[in-house]
C-alpha positions as MATLAB code, in Angstrom:
seq = 'MPPYRLRHFFLLLFTVFLMVPVLAVLASWLPWGEHGAQTTQILGEMTRTVLPDYVATTFWLCLMVAIGVVAVGLSAAAAVTLFDFPGRRIFEWALLLPLAMPAYVVAYAYTDFLQFSGPFQTLLRGLTGLEGRVFPEIRNTVGAAWVLTFSLYPYVYLLARTALGERATHLMEAARLLGAPLSRRIREIALPLARPAVAAGVALALMETLADFGVASYFGIQTFTAGIYKAWLAMDNRIAAAQLATMLLVLVVLLLQLEQRAQRRMRFATRGTRAGGAEARPTPLTGGRKWLAWGICGVPLLMGFVAPVLFMFRPLFAEWAVLPWDRFPVWALNSVRLGLLSAVLAVALAVLLAFSLRRTPDLVTRAVVYLAGLGYAVPGAVIVVGLLLPVGWAQAVWPQSSLAYYLTATSLGLVWAYLVRFCAVALQSVQSGYARIPVSLDDSARMLGAGDWGLLRRVHWPLLRRSTIAATLLVFVDVMKELPATLVLRPFNSDTLAVVAYQLARDERLGEAALPSLALVLVGLIPVVLLSRTLRERST';
ca = [
     -22.743   33.591   -5.068;
     -24.172   31.975   -8.242;
     -26.233   28.817   -7.617;
     -23.815   26.525   -9.413;
     -20.870   27.832   -7.387;
     -22.806   27.364   -4.157;
     -23.570   23.805   -5.235;
     -19.889   23.210   -6.024;
     -18.944   24.609   -2.609;
     -21.173   22.128   -0.787;
     -19.979   19.275   -2.998;
     -16.347   20.097   -2.249;
     -17.183   20.354    1.455;
     -18.694   16.894    1.256;
     -15.544   15.639   -0.490;
     -13.392   16.935    2.351;
     -15.757   15.243    4.811;
     -15.197   11.893    3.086;
     -11.473   12.310    2.434;
     -10.347   13.471    5.896;
      -9.307    9.951    7.011;
      -7.238    9.348    3.876;
      -5.663   12.818    3.910;
      -4.774   12.522    7.594;
      -3.104    9.147    7.076;
      -1.081   10.494    4.147;
      -0.104   13.596    6.159;
       1.633   11.375    8.710;
       4.541   11.103    6.255;
       5.186   14.859    6.046;
       8.540   15.913    7.604;
       7.365   18.427   10.214;
      10.348   19.258   12.458;
      10.881   16.529   15.027;
       8.098   14.637   13.331;
      10.415   13.859   10.391;
      13.097   12.364   12.622;
      10.469   10.377   14.487;
       9.095    9.059   11.203;
      12.523    7.884   10.055;
      13.181    6.184   13.385;
       9.817    4.437   13.400;
      10.197    3.237    9.823;
      13.636    1.851   10.523;
      12.472    0.069   13.652;
       9.419   -1.383   11.902;
      11.536   -2.558    8.967;
      13.861   -4.437   11.315;
      11.143   -5.988   13.473;
       7.470   -6.343   12.576;
       7.126   -5.102    9.008;
       8.588   -8.196    7.293;
       6.139  -10.396    9.225;
       3.215   -8.156    8.284;
       4.193   -8.215    4.593;
       4.824  -11.962    4.456;
       1.684  -12.938    6.377;
      -0.533  -10.597    4.384;
       0.956  -11.799    1.090;
       0.488  -15.506    1.832;
      -2.984  -14.956    3.238;
      -4.072  -12.998    0.154;
      -2.517  -15.584   -2.171;
      -4.313  -18.486   -0.504;
      -7.613  -16.606   -0.406;
      -7.296  -15.638   -4.079;
      -6.669  -19.238   -5.127;
      -9.463  -20.462   -2.869;
     -12.177  -18.048   -4.004;
     -11.347  -18.682   -7.675;
     -11.475  -22.447   -7.260;
     -14.667  -22.438   -5.191;
     -16.534  -19.493   -6.718;
     -15.797  -20.157  -10.389;
     -16.498  -23.888  -10.221;
     -19.822  -23.289   -8.429;
     -20.797  -20.570  -10.922;
     -19.973  -22.816  -13.877;
     -21.934  -25.704  -12.368;
     -25.202  -23.797  -11.829;
     -24.944  -21.779  -15.068;
     -23.654  -24.177  -17.700;
     -25.207  -27.437  -16.485;
     -28.595  -28.722  -15.422;
     -28.977  -31.177  -12.537;
     -31.490  -31.814   -9.734;
     -31.393  -29.027   -7.164;
     -29.682  -26.500   -9.434;
     -32.352  -23.839   -8.810;
     -31.864  -24.178   -5.057;
     -28.095  -23.913   -5.292;
     -28.380  -20.769   -7.454;
     -29.571  -18.711   -4.481;
     -28.303  -20.875   -1.608;
     -24.676  -20.364   -2.664;
     -25.123  -16.692   -1.746;
     -25.927  -17.487    1.903;
     -22.298  -17.144    3.153;
     -22.666  -13.416    2.405;
     -24.870  -13.293    5.516;
     -22.037  -14.675    7.686;
     -19.445  -12.194    8.963;
     -16.050  -13.830    8.571;
     -15.223  -13.408   12.251;
     -18.407  -15.295   13.182;
     -17.328  -18.184   10.943;
     -13.950  -18.128   12.685;
     -15.571  -18.388   16.138;
     -17.770  -21.277   15.020;
     -14.946  -23.355   13.529;
     -12.677  -22.681   16.487;
     -15.280  -23.856   18.990;
     -15.922  -27.049   17.014;
     -12.323  -27.949   16.062;
     -10.306  -26.850   19.105;
      -8.671  -29.340   21.480;
     -11.623  -29.406   23.879;
     -14.212  -29.187   21.113;
     -16.611  -31.974   20.122;
     -14.698  -33.004   16.989;
     -11.371  -33.787   18.660;
     -13.129  -35.237   21.695;
     -14.989  -37.637   19.415;
     -11.793  -38.602   17.558;
      -9.949  -39.308   20.791;
     -12.844  -41.425   21.975;
     -12.942  -43.448   18.747;
      -9.195  -43.914   18.296;
      -7.967  -44.027   21.887;
      -5.312  -41.403   21.084;
      -4.296  -38.692   23.505;
      -3.381  -35.078   22.916;
      -4.182  -33.102   19.794;
      -5.466  -35.244   16.932;
      -6.341  -32.390   14.534;
      -4.144  -29.452   13.429;
      -4.560  -26.095   15.104;
      -6.926  -23.890   13.096;
      -5.708  -20.582   14.523;
      -3.025  -19.867   11.937;
      -2.677  -18.375    8.466;
      -3.994  -21.494    6.731;
      -7.027  -21.558    9.015;
      -7.684  -17.871    8.354;
      -7.445  -18.494    4.601;
      -9.942  -21.364    4.946;
     -12.420  -19.171    6.822;
     -12.046  -16.204    4.457;
     -12.289  -18.382    1.349;
     -15.651  -19.862    2.289;
     -16.881  -16.478    3.531;
     -15.835  -14.475    0.447;
     -16.209  -16.857   -2.503;
     -19.726  -15.425   -3.270;
     -18.014  -12.347   -4.768;
     -16.450  -14.506   -7.486;
     -19.494  -16.765   -7.721;
     -21.938  -13.899   -8.266;
     -19.919  -12.041  -10.895;
     -18.824  -15.201  -12.722;
     -22.375  -16.533  -12.724;
     -23.664  -13.290  -14.271;
     -20.935  -13.285  -16.901;
     -21.425  -16.929  -17.847;
     -25.203  -16.624  -17.932;
     -25.092  -13.624  -20.231;
     -22.499  -14.799  -22.707;
     -21.317  -18.380  -22.398;
     -24.373  -20.614  -22.594;
     -25.394  -19.928  -26.191;
     -21.770  -19.897  -27.385;
     -21.169  -23.279  -25.768;
     -24.316  -24.570  -27.472;
     -23.001  -23.370  -30.825;
     -19.661  -25.056  -30.148;
     -21.469  -28.289  -29.248;
     -23.333  -28.230  -32.552;
     -19.947  -27.841  -34.257;
     -18.702  -30.994  -32.516;
     -16.528  -29.554  -29.715;
     -16.331  -31.836  -26.646;
     -17.444  -30.563  -23.235;
     -13.935  -30.114  -21.840;
     -12.905  -27.983  -24.805;
     -16.071  -25.866  -24.584;
     -15.350  -25.091  -20.943;
     -11.634  -24.468  -21.499;
     -11.822  -22.340  -24.650;
     -15.206  -20.576  -24.318;
     -16.543  -20.413  -20.754;
     -13.323  -19.706  -18.852;
     -11.988  -16.922  -21.137;
     -15.375  -15.179  -21.094;
     -15.524  -15.340  -17.296;
     -11.954  -14.092  -16.782;
     -12.792  -10.353  -16.271;
     -15.605  -11.251  -13.860;
     -13.305  -13.558  -11.900;
     -10.642  -10.836  -11.705;
     -13.193   -8.348  -10.379;
     -14.477  -10.854   -7.816;
     -10.966  -11.717   -6.639;
     -10.157   -8.030   -6.224;
     -13.264   -7.522   -4.082;
     -12.461  -10.604   -1.981;
      -8.878   -9.443   -1.433;
     -10.042   -5.970   -0.420;
     -12.223   -7.615    2.227;
      -9.261   -9.785    3.262;
      -7.000   -6.770    3.698;
      -9.715   -4.934    5.651;
     -10.420   -7.891    7.949;
      -9.620   -7.449   11.608;
     -11.835   -9.959   13.410;
     -10.378  -13.151   11.916;
      -6.754  -11.960   11.990;
      -6.977  -10.734   15.570;
      -8.828  -13.788   16.856;
      -6.435  -16.201   15.135;
      -3.406  -14.189   16.262;
      -1.868  -13.712   12.814;
       0.203  -10.636   11.989;
      -1.531   -8.885    9.093;
      -1.397   -5.177    8.295;
      -4.807   -4.549    9.859;
      -3.938   -6.329   13.099;
      -0.623   -4.464   13.124;
      -2.378   -1.097   12.823;
      -4.451   -1.739   15.916;
      -1.489   -3.160   17.804;
       0.608   -0.078   16.997;
      -2.195    2.271   18.050;
      -3.648    0.512   21.103;
      -0.803   -1.640   22.444;
       2.286    0.382   21.446;
       0.495    3.764   21.774;
       2.242    4.997   18.623;
      -0.164    6.770   16.299;
       2.523    7.602   13.708;
       3.424    3.945   13.268;
      -0.265    3.075   12.987;
      -0.788    5.790   10.371;
       2.135    4.664    8.255;
       1.025    1.044    8.379;
      -2.418    2.277    7.364;
      -0.851    4.069    4.392;
       0.792    0.872    3.192;
      -2.508   -0.957    3.534;
      -4.274    1.830    1.646;
      -1.805    1.546   -1.249;
      -2.535   -2.178   -1.553;
      -6.288   -1.510   -1.524;
      -5.974    1.183   -4.216;
      -4.075   -1.247   -6.456;
      -6.804   -3.854   -5.980;
      -9.476   -1.230   -6.644;
      -7.835   -0.332   -9.946;
      -7.761   -4.030  -10.864;
     -11.457   -4.367  -10.022;
     -12.460   -1.283  -12.035;
     -10.386   -2.396  -15.011;
     -12.003   -5.819  -14.889;
     -15.457   -4.232  -14.693;
     -14.711   -2.185  -17.822;
     -13.603   -5.320  -19.643;
     -16.820   -7.026  -18.542;
     -18.926   -4.217  -20.015;
     -16.937   -4.299  -23.242;
     -17.267   -8.063  -23.571;
     -21.004   -7.889  -22.968;
     -21.744   -5.813  -26.065;
     -23.329   -7.839  -28.782;
     -23.082  -11.145  -26.946;
     -26.462  -11.430  -25.263;
     -28.040  -14.818  -25.312;
     -30.917  -14.900  -27.676;
     -32.541  -18.157  -28.393;
     -34.396  -21.019  -26.870;
     -31.645  -23.387  -27.928;
     -29.193  -21.900  -25.379;
     -29.885  -24.384  -22.564;
     -27.633  -25.691  -19.793;
     -26.168  -29.108  -20.509;
     -28.021  -31.880  -18.590;
     -25.866  -33.979  -16.267;
     -26.447  -37.586  -15.311;
     -24.647  -40.298  -13.393;
     -21.332  -39.441  -11.817;
     -21.252  -35.933  -13.285;
     -24.485  -35.103  -11.473;
     -22.976  -36.111   -8.130;
     -19.823  -34.139   -8.933;
     -21.937  -31.015   -9.526;
     -23.681  -31.639   -6.212;
     -20.300  -31.801   -4.481;
     -19.002  -28.651   -6.192;
     -22.071  -26.691   -5.069;
     -22.743  -28.423   -1.759;
     -19.289  -28.189   -0.172;
     -19.076  -24.336   -0.291;
     -22.605  -24.032    1.050;
     -21.850  -26.507    3.839;
     -18.508  -24.972    4.814;
     -19.528  -21.328    4.479;
     -23.001  -21.321    6.020;
     -24.620  -24.579    7.165;
     -21.752  -25.923    9.290;
     -20.927  -22.606   11.048;
     -24.593  -22.072   11.948;
     -24.881  -25.607   13.335;
     -21.581  -25.211   15.210;
     -22.917  -22.080   16.921;
     -26.196  -23.672   17.904;
     -24.361  -26.352   19.923;
     -22.720  -24.011   22.497;
     -25.807  -21.805   22.418;
     -28.047  -24.612   23.688;
     -25.344  -26.030   25.960;
     -25.036  -22.735   27.852;
     -28.653  -21.605   27.497;
     -29.047  -20.922   31.227;
     -26.037  -18.564   31.448;
     -26.627  -16.600   28.234;
     -26.703  -12.800   28.740;
     -30.392  -12.414   27.928;
     -30.699   -9.313   30.113;
     -27.965   -7.428   28.223;
     -28.822   -8.679   24.749;
     -31.636   -6.112   24.187;
     -29.224   -3.279   25.043;
     -26.617   -4.533   22.556;
     -29.263   -5.044   19.888;
     -30.735   -1.585   20.520;
     -27.302    0.058   20.190;
     -26.678   -1.789   16.926;
     -30.100   -0.929   15.515;
     -29.820    2.721   16.581;
     -26.428    3.194   14.929;
     -27.498    1.205   11.874;
     -30.687    3.180   11.276;
     -29.073    6.576   11.883;
     -26.145    5.839    9.580;
     -28.371    4.262    6.926;
     -30.765    7.214    6.786;
     -27.919    9.741    6.574;
     -26.042    7.701    3.966;
     -29.132    7.325    1.768;
     -29.971   11.032    2.082;
     -26.445   11.973    0.992;
     -26.546    9.404   -1.800;
     -29.838   10.776   -3.152;
     -28.510   14.334   -3.127;
     -25.295   13.291   -4.874;
     -27.069   11.196   -7.494;
     -29.585   14.010   -8.118;
     -26.770   16.565   -8.504;
     -25.011   14.292  -10.973;
     -28.205   13.864  -12.994;
     -28.973   17.593  -13.103;
     -25.447   18.958  -13.666;
     -22.971   16.220  -14.662;
     -19.977   18.590  -14.723;
     -16.403   17.747  -13.763;
     -16.725   18.730  -10.099;
     -19.895   16.700   -9.556;
     -18.490   13.630  -11.322;
     -15.294   13.850   -9.258;
     -17.226   14.072   -5.971;
     -19.445   11.110   -6.882;
     -16.368    9.107   -7.895;
     -14.597    9.832   -4.594;
     -17.739    8.994   -2.635;
     -17.885    5.664   -4.439;
     -14.344    4.805   -3.327;
     -15.198    4.884    0.369;
     -16.228    1.237    0.615;
     -12.745    0.193   -0.494;
     -11.088    2.035    2.419;
     -10.569   -0.448    5.282;
     -12.130    0.351    8.626;
      -8.694    0.386   10.252;
      -7.535    3.170    7.923;
     -10.678    5.205    8.633;
     -10.200    4.845   12.393;
      -6.584    6.016   12.266;
      -7.470    8.786    9.830;
     -10.162   10.143   12.142;
      -8.249    9.870   15.417;
      -4.941   11.209   14.090;
      -6.259   14.772   13.524;
      -7.819   14.628   16.994;
      -4.359   14.151   18.508;
      -2.941   17.001   16.429;
      -5.833   19.292   17.376;
      -5.441   18.494   21.080;
      -1.739   19.312   20.889;
      -2.435   22.704   19.308;
      -5.674   23.555   21.185;
      -5.618   21.703   24.524;
      -9.011   23.148   25.497;
     -10.691   21.908   22.306;
     -13.751   19.643   22.669;
     -13.097   17.849   19.381;
     -11.766   14.720   21.079;
     -14.828   14.530   23.296;
     -17.334   14.749   20.452;
     -15.491   12.199   18.295;
     -14.785    9.617   20.983;
     -17.355   10.116   23.775;
     -20.391   10.421   21.487;
     -21.594    8.588   18.394;
     -20.437   11.390   16.092;
     -17.056    9.865   15.228;
     -18.562    6.419   14.747;
     -21.326    7.668   12.430;
     -18.730    9.687   10.528;
     -16.665    6.542    9.981;
     -19.764    4.637    8.854;
     -20.665    7.338    6.330;
     -17.141    7.411    4.897;
     -17.176    3.644    4.447;
     -20.784    2.877    3.511;
     -22.062    5.921    1.643;
     -20.730    4.176   -1.479;
     -23.133    1.266   -0.870;
     -26.139    3.596   -0.786;
     -24.866    5.592   -3.759;
     -24.539    2.524   -5.959;
     -28.108    1.428   -5.218;
     -29.569    4.912   -5.767;
     -27.673    5.360   -9.033;
     -29.016    2.039  -10.289;
     -32.501    3.362   -9.524;
     -31.819    6.578  -11.407;
     -30.648    4.553  -14.422;
     -34.214    3.241  -14.782;
     -35.799    6.737  -14.800;
     -36.023    8.208  -18.342;
     -34.492   11.662  -18.766;
     -37.610   12.644  -20.707;
     -39.502   12.786  -17.394;
     -37.153   15.542  -16.216;
     -37.760   17.522  -19.407;
     -41.530   17.159  -19.062;
     -41.427   18.295  -15.433;
     -39.297   21.302  -16.379;
     -41.762   22.289  -19.077;
     -44.542   22.186  -16.476;
     -42.607   24.576  -14.247;
     -41.096   22.196  -11.672;
     -37.951   23.380   -9.918;
     -35.123   21.199   -8.609;
     -36.842   20.474   -5.293;
     -40.177   19.776   -6.977;
     -38.511   17.503   -9.514;
     -36.812   15.494   -6.780;
     -39.834   15.332   -4.477;
     -42.678   14.781   -6.946;
     -41.030   12.911   -9.851;
     -37.818   11.177   -8.771;
     -38.642   10.188   -5.195;
     -41.709    8.023   -5.964;
     -39.720    6.194   -8.631;
     -36.668    5.820   -6.377;
     -38.569    4.458   -3.390;
     -37.624    0.811   -3.936;
     -33.962    1.669   -4.572;
     -33.737    3.827   -1.453;
     -35.354    1.125    0.691;
     -32.848   -1.405   -0.638;
     -29.986    1.053   -0.025;
     -31.179    1.663    3.535;
     -31.297   -2.054    4.275;
     -27.852   -2.675    2.775;
     -26.189    0.112    4.759;
     -28.065   -0.920    7.910;
     -26.771   -4.496    7.670;
     -23.209   -3.390    6.860;
     -23.171   -1.097    9.899;
     -24.514   -3.885   12.119;
     -21.646   -6.188   11.065;
     -18.838   -3.582   11.044;
     -16.215   -4.460   13.662;
     -12.910   -2.503   13.348;
     -14.329    1.037   13.419;
     -16.968    0.178   16.029;
     -14.440   -1.479   18.322;
     -12.326    1.676   18.641;
     -14.737    4.583   18.102;
     -17.791    3.423   20.046;
     -18.738    5.582   23.044;
     -18.256    4.185   26.535;
     -20.847    1.607   27.630;
     -22.469    1.368   24.198;
     -21.351   -2.030   22.918;
     -22.916   -3.428   19.767;
     -23.612   -7.013   18.737;
     -20.435   -7.166   16.637;
     -18.211   -5.818   19.423;
     -19.735   -8.083   22.069;
     -19.409  -11.162   19.841;
     -15.722  -10.354   19.312;
     -15.012   -9.684   22.983;
     -16.790  -12.793   24.231;
     -15.049  -15.000   21.648;
     -11.685  -13.455   22.514;
     -12.320  -14.392   26.153;
     -13.125  -17.978   25.046;
     -16.779  -17.563   26.067;
     -17.948  -18.971   22.740;
     -21.297  -20.119   24.045;
     -22.199  -16.562   25.019;
     -20.676  -15.229   21.785;
     -23.029  -17.464   19.787;
     -26.068  -15.373   20.753;
     -24.974  -12.024   19.223;
     -23.253  -13.889   16.381;
     -26.444  -15.657   15.328;
     -28.324  -12.360   15.590;
     -25.851  -10.830   13.126;
     -26.320  -13.784   10.776;
     -30.090  -13.364   10.930;
     -29.796   -9.676   10.049;
     -27.294  -10.477    7.311;
     -29.847  -12.684    5.582;
     -31.879   -9.593    4.598;
     -29.628   -8.383    1.740;
     -29.025  -11.971    0.628;
     -32.767  -12.511    0.225;
     -33.083   -9.217   -1.674;
     -30.184  -10.151   -3.943;
     -31.613  -13.612   -4.602;
     -34.997  -12.134   -5.545;
     -33.328   -9.657   -7.892;
     -31.374  -12.406   -9.625;
     -34.498  -14.535  -10.032;
     -36.383  -11.596  -11.565;
     -33.578  -10.984  -14.050;
     -33.422  -14.642  -15.058;
     -37.168  -14.852  -15.771;
];
């Protein structure tokens, strides 16, 4: 077999490896004998009962989150980019800190503080003399939207801040010299230029909202993701779960197309509009406007990071004597083991894919890299159903098959799910590293007789070391925080920090849940610090 055909064979095999969950979910709609009648019956029953609730709840949740992340993220980005006020440099990186907080951890923290027996309502009853509930219940769709907004606004903030910093500052300065007032400069220059970035950030935030399981399950709201797990685990109906997963996948694909279209518009708008001059300075703020900027930047930081961390410390110290210190090392070790294994495999696959694309950027290689990059958009619930559905089919055809054992009783199925979802994270980081390596180095190495392996090992790898380390850390942290896939696919007696935090919070043992939750926050700070350093280097 010619070398290029052998390479295409392995690339296509890798594509099948990544696409099995999606293909299996789509195959659940095929009319196979009795399967077709069962599908029709299930669809009809779901349409009459739970499906309208899933659609309505998911729609209103996404709408509220979209409005929230635009209002919070765009206003914060405009404040730190277009204006100068005391503390601006601190807010530039501090506003990214909610990225370190898994949304379900934020939900546990707010619930513990605001519930009927929590310190907030207890204090209000003591001050006012009232009895009963004196604050609305947070475990509803509005509460979930609040939690997700302050957990996900950094997507809009980061992209809008980059767009405004690259294009808006010097144009607003030119408009000021022409006599345009501040309100008009913001309305007619800054906001239109940031529109593609905001659209991309909203799409990313909504994809995370649709993929969320921890917040929806803990708050008891009927979203598509919660419905998938209920259909699979509670109703024991894998076909219903697969078809709900298909509907969720369609919504995610639509959002992904919106995000990619917005990214293309951002690249187009960037051409020829780089800031270039010392006169392009943020507008200084004084008096009341300075305090307004402080409020715009301080409230998201307080609600999305500072307050949840403080809320978790209270039950942690209150129940210090009963915390599961003896089991915590086991949970942490399981999380670290899965994170490191998945991160190393994901980075190795990403390097091989990026190298193949650089050496032979033909149609097959580009298609495989594109499909690998889509994995992060596939919700964990869809991946779980897509991996377990073929297991059920295989067991029905080959009852003696060991496939179910290897996918559910070992870490194989879990690592597979992690690679499908997070290989895209590693690939993006490695490709950004390759973009900084001149192609002329490849030509020089070829002229000196280096083969493909020698080129990768002796030329590319030393230059990619920083990118691969960053990719490893990013995948490691994402695996540590992943809840839906880990909850279902983990082997027996191998709980992770994310699973234990969810289970303890679900059992209302929030003091014990604070320990693994804070550990996840501490680990989540690693990519935030790396991102902050990268942004500071670009701005200097």
